[in-house]
N, C-alpha and C positions, 0 to 999 in steps of 0.2 A: 503493500500499499504505499509505503515511503516513496518508493521508486516512482510509482505511478504520480504520486503529487509534484515530485519534482520534474518529471519529464511535462506533465500538464502545465506548470509554472513556465518552463522553458519556452515551449509551444507559445503561450501566452505573451510572452516577452517578445518572440518572433512576430506574432501576429501584431504587436504594437509596432516593430520596426517596418513591417509591411506597411502599415495604415500611413506612417511617417514618411515611407517614400512615395506613397500616391499623392499626400499633400506636397511634396516636394516638386513632384511633377507638375500637379495643379499650379502651384506658386513659379512655376517655371525656372526652377532652380537649375544653377550650371550642371551642365550633362556629367562631367566627371564626378561631381559630388553625389549624384544620383546613382551613377555607377559604383561608387565607391561601397555606396549604403546597400545595394544589391549585393554585391560580392559579399559583404558581412552577412547579410540575410542569408544568402546561400551556403555560406560556411556554416552558420549556427543550425539550419537545418541539416547539413549533413553530419553535424556533431550529435544531432538528435537522433539520425539515422543510425550511425554508430553503435550509441548507446543501447538502442532498441534492439539492434543484431546483436551485440553482446549480451543483452537480456536472454534473448531468444535461444541463443548458443547453450548460455548456460543453464537455462531451466528446461524449454522444450525438448531441445535437440539432446542433451545429456539425460535428461528423465527417459525419452524413448528409447535410447542406446542401453541405458542401466536396466530397463524393464523388460528389454528384449522385445520391444513392442513390434510389429509387423511393419508400422508405418515409419521406423526408424530410418531405413534408407530414403524414404519420401521427405522426411524432414532435413535430412542432410542435403539433398537435392534443393529443395527449397531455399534453405541457408545460401546453398552455392549460388543459385540464381540470384538472389539477394544480393550478396556480395558482386555478382558480375554486372547487377544495375547500377550499385553504387559507384563502382569503377567506371563505368560509362558515363556517367553524368558529369 
């Protein structure tokens, strides 16, 4: 529960960043400043994604493997696909 609360708080901060970027565009802020803020928001989202992936590996995948679940291979494949999507982005 503590982890969920922390991730939700981070996402709310990112949401605020994105709203601020929208205001910057509406106010015709210098393009480079807007791009800098977009890069910061992108980095923040990737950090959350990595935290969620780590949690998934630590809980869901590890649990499936330890229990010998039939879907353990699928969990590993899902994690691998998620990593590939993150690397491509």
